[in-house]
N, C-alpha and C positions, 0 to 999 in steps of 0.2 A: 504494499499499500503506500504510493507515494504522492504527498498532497503536490497540487499545484494551483496557480491564480484564478482556474476557473474552481478548480474544486479537488478531485482527485483522480489517481490511476490506479488500476490493481493490475498486476501483472502475474496471471498464471502460469506462466513458464509455458513449452512446447507440447502442450496435451492435446491440440486440434483446433478447431473453432469455436470460439465462445457461443456464437448464435447470438439470438434474440433473448435481452433477460425479462423478468418480470417484475412490477413494483406495484406493490399494494398495501396498505396500513402502515405507510411510511419505511418498509422493509424492500430490500432490494434481494431480488433470488435471482441466481446464475448457477450454472454448472461452470466447471473450470476447465473445458474442453471436451469436444466429440468423443476422443479417444480414451475419456476418463470416466468411474462410476459416480466420481464425488460431486453432491451439489449443496448449494449454501446458501442460508439467510445472512444479509448485511445490511446494518443500517443506513436506510438510502441518504442521507444525507451528507455521511461521515464514511462510509465504508468499514464501521465497526464490526465486527465478526459478532454474529448473533447465536446460529449453530450450522451445524453441519454434518450431512448424512452421505454414506456410501452405499448407492443402490446395488444389486445385484449384478447388473451390466452397465457398460458405456452406452453410446449411442444416445443421450440425450437429447429429446424433443423441446422444443419453447413449454415454459410451465404454464399450464391454464390456472388462472387463478379465481375462483368461486367460491363465495359464502365463507372465507374463513379456511377452503381447500385449495390445495394444490393437486395438480393432474399432469402428470408426466409419460406420456410414451417413451419405451428406449426402443433402437432400432433394432435389436434383438432380444428381448423380445415380449416385453413386460407392461400394463397398465398400473401406475403407482399413483395413492392417492396419500397426500401427505397432510399433517396440519401444519396451516404456514404458520401458528403461532411458536411451535415447538419443534417442528420438525418428526415429530412422532408419526409413524407408520399406520394410519386408519386402515387401510388394506390394499392389496396387490392381486392381480391376476395376470398369469401367463397366457400370454393371447396367442399368439404365433410365433414361428421363426424367423420372419422378416415383417416389419411393421414400418410403412411409409407414410405414416399420417398423424395427425395430433388429434388429441381428444377436445372435444366440445361440449359445453354444459351450460343448461337453464334451467329454475327452478331446483327440485331436488333429484334431477338427473345427470348423468354423464352420457355422450352418445360418442362412439369410437366404432371405425372400421377394421374388419381384419379376417384374414384365413381362419376358419374355425375347422376346416381339415374334413368337412361332411361333403355331401352333394345333395339337392335340392331334387325333388322327384323326377325333372328333367335330366337329372343325370349331368347337369353340365356346370352350376354354379358351386363355388365353395368359399365364397366371402359373405360376411353377414354386416348389417350394421345393427348394435347392439347397445341398449341401455340399460344402464347399471345405475343402481343407488347411489347418491352422492358420498354418503357418508357408512352405507355400511358394505357396497358392492354387489348388493344383492341383484338378481340379474331380474330386469322389470321384464324386457320382452328382446326379443331379435328376429330380425327378417332379412332373407336373402336380397345380395345385390352381386353383380357379375365379375366384380375384381376391385383391386383397391382404390380408395377414395383418392382424388385430386385435394390435398393440402390437408380436408377434415370437413367432418359434417357443419351444414350451415344453418342456423335455427332461428326461427322466425315467428311469431303468433303462433299458430297450434300445430307448426310443420317443421319436420327436418328434412334437409335437402341436401342429396349427394349428387356430385357429378365423378362419375367412375373414370379411371383411368382410361378405360375402353372409348370412352365418349358418350356413353349411353347416362340418362336424367331420371333419378327417382325422386319420389316425394311420399313421406311417412308419416302420419299421425302420431306426434311426439308422446301420446301419452299411451298408446294401444301396440304401437308400431305397425298397425296395418297399411297397407299399400294405399297411398290416394291417387297416384298417377305416377306412371311409367313412359317413357319415351326413348326410342333407340335411333330416333332419325337426326336428335340434336348436333351431335357429335362436339362434345362439349370437350375445350383445351385448358379451362379454368377453372376454379371453383365459383359459385355463383355470389349476386347480391342481391337481396330481397327487398324489395320497397312493397306495399300491399297489395297492389295487383300486378306487378311485372317482376320478372326476373331477369338481372344484366349478366352476361357471361362471356366469354368470347369462344367462338366454334369453329372448326373447320368447314369451310363452304367451297365445296370443289377445289378442295387442297391445300386451300388460302385462308391463313386466318383472319375472321372479322368479328366487330361485336355485335351481338345481337341483344334483341329484346324478345322475351316470352312470354305470353300469359299465363299468370299462375293459374289461372280455371282451366286451363287444358294443356298447357305447354307449347302451345300453336306459336309460330314467328309472329309478332307483331311489328319489329322495325328491323333492318339489316342495313346497318350504319355501312356504306362504300367504301372506306378506307381500308386497304390491305394494310396488315398488321406484320410485324416481324417476330415470330414466335419465339419465345425462349424453349429451351430444351433441358431437359432433366436427365437425358440418357447419355450422359457422358462416362458411367461407370463409377462415380463419386458418389457413396452411399448419404452424405451429409447434403449435397448437392439436390439428391434425389427426395431425401425426406423433407416433408411438408413443403414441397413443390406446388407453386401456386397457379403456375401459369400468369397470363395478362390478367389478372383479378380484378375487374372496374372495381370503383369507386362513387358511391351516387353522393354527389356534395349538394346538399338542400332542394335536391330535384331539380338542381338547374345544372350542373355541369359533372360530366361523367369523365374520372380520371382514370388510366391505366398506362401501366410501365411492361412494355413490350423488351426484347432483346436489345433494341437499340435506342429507343426514344421513351420521354415522358409525354404523354397527347393528352389534351384537354379536347373534350367534343360538349359541344351547345346541346342538350339533352333533349330538347323541343325540335330542334330543326335538324339537327344529326350531323351540321354543320362542324368540320373541326376548327376550333377555334386557335389552336397554338400547337406545336412541335419544338421540342428542345432534344436536342441527342443526349445521352446518358446509357452508360453501362451499369447495372448494379448486379448483384448475386441474385440467382434465380429463384430464393425465397424469401426476395423482400418485396413488401408493398412500401409506399410512399405512405407517410404520414401527413393527416390535413386538417385543420383548423382556422377560422379566421381568415379564410381568403388567402392562406398559405399551403405552400405544399414543399414536405421536404423528404428528399432521396439523400440516401448515401451508397457513392460509389466503389466499383472496383478499384478504383485509384487513389480511395482514402479520401475524399472528398465528402463534406455536409454541406447540402446545398440546397437553398432556399428558393423556390417559385412564388412568382405573384399569381393567382390562379385565374385573374381574368385575363393578363396577357403572357404572362412565360417569363415574365423578368427575371434574371436569374442573379442570386447572391450567395457569394462562398460564405459559409458561418464557419467552417475548420477544415484544415488539412492534417488527417492523420498520419500516422508513419506506413501503415501498411493498409492490405485490403479490408475493406468492411466487409462483414460475412454474416451479417444478420439485419435485423431491423430495427433503428434507433425506438428508442421508448422515449417518454416525456414524464419528469413529476418535479414541481414546484418551479415551473422555469427553467430548468435544465434537460437536455438532452443524454439520453445514456447510448454509449455508441463501443461496438465492440471491435475490435479491429485487430490479426495479428496477436492474437492471444491476451490483448490487453481491453481491459473494460474501463473506457474513461467517459469525464462527465463534461458537457458544452454547454456552455451558458445560451438560452434562447430567447429571443424577444417577443416571443409569441408562446402563451399556454397552450399545450396538446392535450387534449385528455384521450392519452394512447399509451395507456400503463402495460400492454402485452401485446405478444405477437398478433396481429390480425385483429387489433383495436381491443375485443373483450372475449369474454369466455363463448361466445354465443357464433363470434366469427364473421358476423352480418355488416357489410363495409356500407353501413349508411350513416352519414352525417349530417346532421340537422343543422 
C-alpha cells in the first residue's frame, strides 16, 4: 500500500489481472489477481486491510454485491456467497468444470448459468439458468438454456433475460423459472439492456454486427440501427478475457442516448432517430463497459489512459495515464475512480459522481441509466 497525492495504490504483485473491484458500505472488495485464490476487503478511503479469504480456486469473477452478500464465480468452478461485513462463507456450490460468466442477483435470489452435466428431453441441451436463495443457497428453480450465457443473466421487473453464446435469447419468470419467451433467430452477440418495453442488444445480421431493438412482448425486431459495428472477440484462448465477456453491451442513457463500446470505437446513437451522434476511436479490454453519469462517459483504455467523454458531442479529456494496461471496468466511490492495471489498484480523482460501484453497474446488470 502506497499513499499518493490522489489517494493510494495497492500493488498485488504478479498474480494476473485484478479485474473490476467492487465497492459497498465504504469497503473495497478485490481479488489480488486472476491466478490467485485470495480475496480481500479493504477500507475504501484508505486501503486499510479489513479481512481476507482464500477461496478454493483461482480465476475469480468480479464480485457482485447485493443486500450484504458478495457473490463470486470462479473460472473453475464454484459459486461462493460471502458475508460482506466479515468474509464468512455463507454457502458455496460447485457448478461446473468451467464457468465463463458472473452471477446476478435481485430480491432474495441469485441467478447463474452453468453446465449441469445433464440433458433435457431433446437430448441436446446441458446448460441451465438456476435460481438460488441469496442467503442459504437453496435451489429455487432451474431451466434449460442451450449453452453458456454472454457475460451474465440480466434481471428487470418480473423477468430474467439470457443471451447465450450461440446467439439464442431466453426470457424466464424470475420467481417460478418458467419460460416466457425464446428466440433462436436473434443471433445475439452481446448481453441485453432492458427498458420498460424494449430490449437493446447487438446481434449478427448477415454476418455483420449491428445494434438491434426488440419488443419485450414478443422478441420481434422493432429497430435495426444501420451502423455496422466492429465486433469484439473473446475467442483468443485467454480464459480471463473469455470470462465475463460483454460484447458491445449497449447502455441506455435517460432514454435519449444509446452508448456502446465495440472493439475499436466508443459510439453514441440518438435513441429516437437511430442517428449516430458521434464516434471516437478507443481500445479497451473485452470485458469492460463505459461508466456513465451526469452527461459524462468514462472509459479505461488498453494503453493505460482513463478518458472522459462529453455524452453530447464526444469531446474527450484525459483523466489519468496509468503505468500499464487497464484490465477491468473502473468503479466509482465518493468522487474517486478505482482503476486496476498491471497488478496495481489505484485511485483517481473524478470531477463527476458516478453511481457505479461494481461490474456492469449493479447486481441486476441492467444498464439503464436514469
